[in-house]
C-alpha positions as CSV (number, residue, x, y, z in Angstrom):
1,M,-61.1,7.2,-28.6
2,N,-63.5,7.6,-31.5
3,P,-67.4,8.5,-30.2
4,Y,-68.4,8.2,-33.4
5,K,-67.4,4.5,-33.6
6,A,-69.6,3.8,-30.8
7,V,-72.4,5.4,-32.1
8,V,-71.7,3.5,-35.5
9,I,-72.1,-0.2,-33.7
10,L,-75.1,0.7,-31.6
11,S,-76.9,2.3,-34.4
12,K,-76.3,-0.7,-36.4
13,A,-77.5,-3.0,-33.7
14,A,-80.5,-0.6,-33.3
15,N,-81.5,-0.3,-37.3
16,I,-80.9,3.2,-37.5
17,N,-79.0,5.5,-38.5
18,P,-75.9,6.9,-36.5
19,T,-77.5,10.8,-36.6
20,Q,-80.9,9.4,-35.1
21,L,-79.1,7.8,-32.0
22,E,-77.1,10.9,-31.5
23,L,-80.3,12.8,-31.6
24,Q,-81.9,10.4,-29.0
25,C,-78.6,10.5,-26.5
26,G,-78.5,14.5,-26.8
27,I,-75.1,14.2,-29.1
28,T,-73.9,17.3,-30.7
29,D,-71.5,17.5,-33.2
30,F,-69.4,19.5,-31.1
31,D,-69.6,16.7,-28.5
32,M,-68.5,14.3,-31.1
33,V,-65.4,16.6,-32.1
34,F,-64.4,18.6,-29.4
35,E,-66.1,16.7,-26.3
36,P,-65.6,13.0,-27.0
37,K,-65.8,12.6,-23.2
38,T,-69.3,14.4,-23.1
39,A,-70.3,12.2,-26.3
40,I,-69.5,9.0,-24.0
41,R,-71.1,10.1,-21.3
42,K,-74.4,10.8,-22.9
43,L,-74.4,7.3,-24.7
44,A,-73.5,5.7,-21.0
45,D,-76.4,8.1,-19.8
46,F,-78.8,6.9,-22.4
47,Y,-78.1,3.5,-22.3
48,K,-77.7,3.1,-18.4
49,I,-74.7,1.3,-18.4
50,E,-71.0,2.5,-17.1
51,E,-69.1,5.0,-19.7
52,N,-66.5,2.1,-19.5
53,V,-68.5,0.1,-21.6
54,M,-68.8,2.8,-24.2
55,I,-65.3,3.6,-23.5
56,F,-64.7,0.0,-24.9
57,L,-66.4,0.2,-28.2
58,A,-65.1,4.1,-29.0
59,T,-61.7,2.1,-28.6
60,E,-59.7,2.3,-32.0
61,T,-57.1,0.0,-32.7
62,K,-54.1,3.1,-32.8
63,D,-55.5,3.4,-29.0
64,I,-54.1,0.1,-28.2
65,P,-50.2,-0.1,-27.1
66,E,-48.8,-2.0,-30.3
67,H,-47.8,-5.3,-28.2
68,K,-51.7,-5.7,-27.7
69,R,-53.2,-4.6,-30.7
70,E,-53.3,-8.2,-32.3
71,L,-55.4,-9.6,-29.2
72,F,-57.5,-6.5,-29.4
73,K,-58.4,-7.1,-33.0
74,A,-59.6,-10.5,-32.7
75,L,-61.3,-9.3,-29.6
76,H,-63.2,-6.6,-30.2
77,P,-65.6,-6.9,-32.7
78,T,-67.0,-9.8,-31.0
79,F,-67.3,-7.9,-27.1
80,S,-68.7,-5.0,-29.6
81,D,-71.5,-7.1,-31.3
82,F,-72.2,-8.8,-28.3
83,I,-72.3,-5.4,-26.1
84,S,-74.6,-4.0,-28.8
85,E,-77.0,-6.5,-29.4
86,T,-77.4,-6.8,-25.9
87,L,-77.9,-3.1,-24.8
88,N,-80.4,-3.1,-27.9
89,N,-82.5,-6.0,-26.5
90,L,-82.7,-4.1,-22.9
91,N,-83.9,-1.2,-24.5
92,K,-86.6,-2.5,-26.5
């Protein structure tokens, strides 16, 4: 799980840089490196959604069992785009 991946996806949809989103969410460099679950929680709190959604955005291919990776690779971009666009439209 890589919380920075979620930050990049969401900041791209919001047309801001990742650092700006981290500041808005109160995420520190320490959170990103040493406390990824804290970073995920702060993102979820900021967007007022379940942490599981942020965990999905932060999931990397290497986190998925090998026999399910092709499906993940096929679905993750579409679902990630949908989630990020929906969240950013709700926060406007």
